[in-house]
Residue, then its C-alpha position, 0 to 999 in steps of 0.5 A: m537492538m541489532a546493528r543497523d544494516a545500511t543496505l537493508a530496505v524493508l517493504f510493507p505491502g498494500q491491498g491485493s497482497q492477501t494470501s490464504d495462509m496469512r491468518d495462520r501466520v498471524q496466529e503463530d507469530r502474533p496471536d495478540l493482534l487477532a484479539l486486537a483486530r476483533d476489538q477494533v473492527g468488530a469481527d475477525p477481519f481475516e474471515l471477511a477479507d474478500e468482502g471489502t477493503r474495510w476488512a482486507q486492510p486490517a487483515i493485511f496490516c496484522a499479517s505485515l506486523a507478523g512478518w516484521k517479527r520474523l525478520d531477524d537479519g538486521e535493522a533496516a536503514v530505510m522503510a516504505g509501505h505501498s498504500l496502506g503499507e505506509i501505516s505498517a511501516l510507521v508502526a514498525a519504525g516506532a512512529l505509531s503504536e500497534r493499537d493506533g496503527l490498527l485503529l487507523v487501518a480499520e478507519r481508513g478501510r471503512l472510509m474508503q469503502e464508504a467513499a467507493a459506495a457513494a461514488g457508485g463503485g469503480g475499480m482499478l486496472a493494471a497496465l503492463g508494458d512499455e507504452r507509457g505515453a499511450v497509457d497516459e493519453v488514454a487515461r487522460r481522455l477517459g477521465l481515469t487517474v494514474a493511481n499507482d506508478n509501480a514500475p517502469s512497465q507497470v502503472v495502475l489506472s483508477g476510475e469508473s468501471g465503464a471507462l476502465d473497460a474502454a481503456a483495456s480495449e484501447l490499450k490492447e490495440h497499443g500492445v499493452r496488457t491489462r488486468r482488472l484488480a480485485v478491488r471495489g473502488a477507484f482508490h487513490s483517485p478523486a473519488m476518495e476525496p470524501a474520505v480524506a477529511p474524516f480520516r484526518e480527524v482520526l489522525e489528530e487523535i493519535e500520538v505520532k513519534e519520531p520514527r527510529v529509521p526513515v520511512l518514505s512517503g508514497v506521496t512525496a517519495e521522501p521521508f515523512d515530514d508530517v505523518r498526519l498530513r501525508l497519510s491523509q493525502a495518500i488516500a486520494h493521491p497517486v502512489r509514487w512507488l517507482d520514485v520510492m524505490r529509486a529513492m531508497a536505492a539512492r540512499g544506499a539500499r541494496r537488499f530489499v525485504e518484503v514482510g507480510p503476505g504475498k510478494v508483489l513488491t518484491g517483483l516490482v523491485r526486481r523489475t525496477l532496480d538493477g544489481v539489488d537483492a529482493r526477496a519476500 
């Protein structure tokens, strides 16, 4: 085991970070995960990743663990994952086995997709700009949830599609740029509540160990205290990613490395924290 680097934070991405080459990376670095993923979800999740969250989540999980294998510049002092990335982080930290982690992301994706279908769809809208007061007011009035507090100038709203369209129109008048996310559901909002209890039942069946390094929860922005509780809550709770980044910096993190596909989290770190190094 390499010496722990007190300045190193390792980040694991969530949905929306998939890339066209991620299957190739898994095939090269962790081919065993491909077979395990097919067993857990009944198909190759990489081939279906664009068809729904039940496939995208296992694919991103496998790609994240393949990226974790490539990291060879020291052991992290702290870890965190954005949304489904929390499970990847807990596996990397030794709190969950890889098999159980893959089972969790497969069931999580399936349950979230079913909840979205039962709610009639919905979606998510990124709001980019410094007018946070306007974003909060529009969200409240239109019945939307601030699902991801990602950075000082980026939040993501979640809710019914018509309300998201209205929010985009109103926020444009306030000088706030918006972008619809490529997801088919109002994730991290009350629309996901039907998935919480069934997912907690799945969590009760797996073994949870003490992580080797602290893993921060997106629900509390503090180290996981009750893994089963926090992972089940996270499905319908907002992701406090801004608070998570600040908490890692307060612990002494100065180097942030994102493992897995994409570089979404790297960009958020750079927009949030001064005087740190961030790379994917």
